[in-house]
C-alpha positions, -999 to +999 in steps of 0.1 A: +180+306-500+209+327-490+240+334-511+272+326-493+309+328-496+311+302-523+344+287-510+333+278-475+306+252-477+314+221-497+299+189-512+323+161-521+320+130-542+341+099-532+336+065-548+343+033-529+345-003-542+319-017-518+294-008-491+316-019-462+344+006-472+318+033-479+302+029-445+335+027-426+348+059-442+314+077-437+312+067-400+348+079-393+342+112-410+309+119-392+320+104-358+350+128-359+329+158-369+349+162-402+316+159-422+281+170-412+263+144-433+271+117-458+247+101-482+256+066-494+244+058-529+248+021-538+251+004-571+267+029-594+286+018-625+319+035-632+338+033-665+373+048-664+409+044-677+434+030-652+469+021-661+462+025-699+432+001-698+395+009-698+379-005-667+344-010-656+334-013-619+303-014-597+309+011-569+293+030-540+292+068-540+296+090-509+281+124-511+297+144-483+286+177-469+313+196-450+331+230-446+363+243-461+382+241-427+378+203-427+390+195-463+426+188-454+417+164-426+390+148-447+415+140-474+439+126-449+413+103-434+400+091-468+436+083-480+443+064-448+412+042-449+404+040-486+415+008-504+422+025-538+457+037-547+442+069-560+408+076-544+384+099-561+380+130-539+362+158-558+349+189-541+323+215-552+315+248-536+280+253-523+269+287-537+236+289-519+214+269-496+190+267-467+207+289-441+194+268-412+210+237-428+243+255-435+243+268-399+237+232-387+267+220-408+290+245-389+275+234-355+281+197-360+315+201-375+326+223-345+333+252-368+322+288-360+315+314-387 
């Protein structure tokens, strides 16, 4: 494992209401080289407050791997294609990882480091 600039490589969580929306957003992000890889995790249960009411929903989770340079475009795409008024877009810095995998991420997202 190699330590990296902990602001460059990112993992994001985005929840979607169903598999169709999740797959559509994932495909757009990968096809346009905004994300290197996206895992789709079905059947998660979310409990949250929305408009002063506690809600409970079954959702699908996207786990997205990308780079800092693509965050703005990623957010634009998600907001355009996501059915929620306020989609969850949460980003974490990757502090360390397999250097070959991280290098691959930059190659498939057309970013050079």
